[in-house]
N, C-alpha and C positions, 0 to 999 in steps of 0.2 A: 504495501501499499505506498501510495505518498508523502511525502512529509506533509501534513496539515489538513489531510483528507480526515471525516468525519467516517466512524465507521457506524450506518444506519443500523446494523441487526443489533449493535447491543446496546444494553438496558441501565441506564446511570444507577451509578450505587444508590444513590439519596433515594428513586424511585423504589427503587429493593426494599430499602428498611420500610420504606413506608405503608407498601404493600402488605407487608408481614407486621407490620403493626396493627394495619387497620385488622386483618384479618384475624392477629390476636384478639381484638375488643369484641370483633366481632363473635367469636367463639366463648371468650368470655360471658356478654350480655345474655347469650342464647343457652349458655351453664345457668347465671344464674335467674332468668324467665322458667328454664324449665325447673331448677330447685323452689322456686316460690310459688308456681305450681302444685308442684310435690305436695313441698310445706302448705299449705287452705285446706289438701284434703284430708291431712294428716290430724290427731288428737294424741294431746300428754291429758298425764294427770299430775297433779303438783299436789302434793301433800303438806299439810301446815298445823301444826301442834298452837294451840293457844290456852294456858295453865289460869285457871280462877279456883277460888271457891264460893265464888257468885251460885252457882249451880250444878248439880250434878252431871256426868262427863256425857257427853252429846255427839254427833258427829250429821256436820252439812255439808251439802254438795254446792257450791256455789257458781253461777256459767250469768254468761253474759254477751250480747254483742252478738247476736247472731246474725243478723240487720237479711235476713232471709236469703237468705247468699247460696249461691246457686249450688255449687260444689257440697255443702252441708244436708242438701236436699237426700243424696245419696247415701250420708252418714248417720240418719237421725238414728236407725239402731246402731250404731257401730257408737251416739253418744247414749244412749241411754240402758244398752247393754256395758257401760265402762260405769255410768250413775248407778246402774245396779249394784256391778262387783265392789263399789266402795259402800255397802247400805247404810244409806243413810239414814237419818232419822226424822231429816227434812231436807228440800229442795229450794233453795236461794234464788231467785233472778234478780238482775241488775240490772235491767233496760236495755232499752235500743235490740231488741229482739226484732222488732219491725224493722220495714226500711218508710221513711215518708221525707219527700226529696225538697230541701230549701225553695226551691224554683216553682214547686205543684200549686196551681191553683187555688186559692178556697174552692173548700168543699168537692178537690180531687181524693182519692182513695187513698191510705195505703198500702204496702206488700206486707199482707198479716198470715200468709196460709201457712207458712210451713209455723212460724213462732203460737198457734193456737194448736198446729198438729201434735207437735213436741210438748207444751203447756198442757195440752189433753193427755197426751201419755203417759207425762209424768206424774198429772195428779191424782190416776187409777191408782198409782200405787203410794204415794208419798203427800205428806202435806207439803203445797207449795205455794210459796210467796213472793210476788210479781210486783219491782218495783219501776218504777218508770227514770229513763232517759231522754235521753232530748230529743230523742225521732219521736215516742210516745207524746212527750211533750206537744212535738210541734203538729201532729199528728190532733191535737185536743183542740190547738190555736187554728188551724186549717179547716178541721171538719168535724166541729162538735158532734154532729149525730153518726159522723162514723167512727167519730172515737168510744161513744155511749153504745153503740152494738158490738165495738168488739172490747170493753170491758165488761159488757154485757154476756157474752161467749163464755167471755173466762171465768166471771163466776159462774154461769150455768154449770161449767165443767168441774168445779169443788176448786178452780184456782183463788184465792188469796191474796188481792189486789189493794194491793197499798202505797199508794201514791205519796202520800201527805199524812200517817199516820203511824199508829202502832197495833200488834196486837202482840196478846202473854202466847206462848209457844210452851205451855210446860211453865216450865223456874227460869226462863229465858224471855226476851222480850225484845220485837223485831221491829223496825222501824224500816218506813220510807219516805225518804223527803223528794219533792220535786224541786231538786238545781234551777234558779231563775233563767230562761234565756239566756238572759242580755251575758251569762257568766260563762255559754257556748264559746262566744264571739273569738273568732282568729285574734290572736293577740300578738298580734304584729301591730293592728290598725286597731288599737285599742290602749290605754292605760290603767294601768292597774286597780287604777278606783272605780271605772267604769262595770269590770270584772268578779270586783269582789261581792262576797258574801254578804248583803244587809246586816245591820247590826242586830242580836237577836232573831234573827232569821230561822235558824234552826230551833230554838227551845218555843217557837211561834207557832211552827210548822208540825212538831212533835205531840200531837194531843196521844193524850197515853203514857209514854214515855217515862219511865219510872229509874230512876240514876243510882235505888240500892237493889236492884234487880243487873243480872248479867245481858248488857244491851248491846243488841247488834243493831248499826245501823246501815241499810242498801241504801250510798251516795253514789249514783252513778259517773260523777266528776270524783276525782283523787284530788283535788287542787284544794281543800278546804278542811284536810285533816287537824290542820291548829284549830278551826271555830270545832269539830267535833272532841275532842281536846276538852277545850274549856268546859263545853256540856255536859262533860264525866262520862261519854260513849268507851263502851269496852274494847268494841273488835267496828269498824268500819271496813264493808266489804266495797270495792269499786270495779267500776272498765274504763269504758269511753277510750283509751289510747290506742288501745289495738295492740301493743306490747310495743309501738312506738314504728311500727310499721319493719324494717329493717332494728333487729337487739345489735348493739355492738361488744365489740368482746366485753366492757367493764358492766354489761348490762343495762346502760343506758338506752333507749330509744331515739333512732335518728329524726324522726319527726311524728310530732303527734299533731289529731283534727284539728286541733287550733292552731298548727304553722309552729310551735315550740320546737327548738331545734335543742338534741344531746341532753333530755330528762329522764334523770333518773326512776321517776316517780311513772313507767310507764308499764313494769312487771314487780310482781314481787312483794316482799314485805318490810313494812316502814312502823315507826315508832316515835309517838309525840306525847310526853310527859305519861301517862297510863292508858295510854290508846294506840291500840295497835290497828293497821291499816295494811287489807289484802287488795292487791291489783292483778283482777285478771286479763290475760294478756284477749282472749274473747274469743267466740266460736267461730265469728264468720268475717269477711270483709266489708269496707266500703268507699264507694271514691274512686281513691287509690287503692285497688286492688290488687297489694305484691304481699308479700311476706318473704321475711327471710331470718334467719334462725329467730323465729320465732311464729313457732307451734302452736295451731288454736289448744287452747287450756279448758279442761273443766278440774277447777279446785276441789278439794277435798280438804276441810276445815275439823281438825280434831278436837273437842273439847274436854281438856281434862283437870281434874282439883291437884 
């Protein structure tokens, strides 16, 4: 070849490297998505132990955030089988079992089919206590008649629906609280004052709350452990965070439904004062339908002396 001529059959090294990098990134993305799809149809049983002298030993199962999500429809038997294996005294539901879109027009129906089927199946075997999440609250706001029909159907199955009240279960008080809608706003666009729980809100909401008994509070958002501790709650059960969508090695979540990033309180156990909080990773997904290192969870809670 003459000096200075260009070899048209060769590929510049930079292009080769770029092609390899792009191919590797595509393989990593494909592996990530495949792993996410696999995780969404798995189920993990996480066991917790709580010590107290306020009540006799009991076992509760806590589930949350089904969101009527498609893969879970094929896994209802898997969920009930895992719950049966735990042998609970009662099943506690932390809300967002349904899906009600933010953009839905007034009067629009919520997606409730599988929430009702699962609740009904469980209520045949166990006492079931169902508290609200932000999707149930949104359903009430957008379609009061549809919401009333939904609650009526739950009650007809024997489910105890506790949006903002307390009921006794033997020597335990189980309470539900309807966290105000503004408390679920995206935090990036709100000041802390706008999403705080109003002063005295929990105390005013929980009719029947008895501080002298062992108290379990079903509070969908885990952001208000401090307020629950001030009230004297023994155990808070929350969901809402979906495990942080992608769980990082240190246990924090990459992103919450309120666009918080790298938050620890996305799953697991937390304590303030004499109050314990357990945050469930949820059964389904919503909006951003990704799970990574974040397998859906059934929480089994052993109350021991």
